[in-house]
C-alpha positions in Angstrom: 83.9 101.4 131.5 84.3 98.5 133.8 87.6 97.6 135.4 87.4 94.2 133.1 87.0 96.2 130.1 90.0 98.5 131.1 92.1 95.6 131.8 91.2 94.1 128.4 92.1 97.2 126.5 95.2 97.7 128.4 96.3 94.3 127.1 95.2 94.5 123.6 97.2 98.0 123.8 100.1 96.3 125.1 100.1 93.4 122.6 99.9 95.6 119.5 102.8 97.8 121.1 105.2 94.8 121.1 104.1 94.0 117.6 104.6 97.6 116.0 108.2 96.8 114.6 108.0 93.3 113.7 104.6 93.9 111.8 106.5 96.3 109.6 108.9 93.7 108.6 106.7 90.9 107.5 107.1 90.2 103.8 104.4 90.2 101.2 102.2 93.1 102.8 103.1 95.5 99.8 101.8 93.3 97.2 98.4 92.7 98.9 98.0 96.3 99.6 98.6 96.8 95.9 95.9 94.4 95.5 93.6 96.3 97.7 94.3 99.6 96.0 93.6 98.2 92.6 90.3 96.5 93.6 89.1 99.4 95.6 89.8 102.0 92.3 90.9 104.7 94.6 91.7 107.8 92.1 93.5 110.9 92.9 90.5 112.7 94.0 89.4 110.3 96.6 89.6 110.7 100.5 90.8 107.6 102.4 90.4 106.9 106.3 92.7 103.8 107.2 91.3 102.8 110.9 93.4 100.8 112.6 96.1 102.0 110.7 99.0 100.2 112.5 102.5 101.1 111.4 100.9 102.8 108.3 101.6 100.4 105.8 98.1 100.6 104.1 97.8 104.5 104.5 101.3 105.2 103.2 100.6 103.2 100.0 97.4 104.9 99.4 98.6 108.1 100.0 100.7 107.6 96.6 97.4 107.8 94.9 94.5 109.1 96.6 94.1 113.0 97.5 94.1 112.8 101.2 94.6 109.7 103.4 94.0 110.0 107.2 95.4 106.7 109.5 94.4 106.6 113.0 95.3 103.9 115.7 95.1 103.7 119.4 98.5 102.1 120.2 101.4 104.8 120.6 103.9 102.5 119.2 102.1 101.8 115.7 101.5 105.6 115.2 105.6 106.1 115.8 106.1 103.5 113.2 103.6 105.1 110.9 105.0 108.5 111.2 108.7 106.8 110.6 107.3 105.2 107.5 105.5 108.7 106.1 109.1 110.5 106.6 111.0 107.7 104.7 108.4 108.0 102.0 107.7 111.7 101.5 109.4 112.2 98.4 106.9 109.6 96.6 103.9 110.5 98.6 101.5 112.6 96.0 99.0 113.6 98.8 98.3 114.9 102.4 98.7 111.9 104.8 97.4 112.6 108.3 98.5 110.0 110.9 96.6 110.2 114.4 96.3 108.6 117.6 
């Protein structure tokens, strides 16, 4: 990886780190996510992979209906927010949810 690519990647991670908490507080996300779940027709025995899961908004909602959900993200702060969300929703999640960096 070239120095320019490394600098670019570091800048991307820095920007997403700054947005980790504000992103979780944006209104309207859950309505859109419910529409996504309905359109995808995910069922109880499905497996879901959420790439660039951010704070886990989509992964946690899919975890209410799918058998296994895995969320991955490059940004540590986003993963931290996703794990916090997972803890908050533990009682309403019907599935195994794995959040990874």
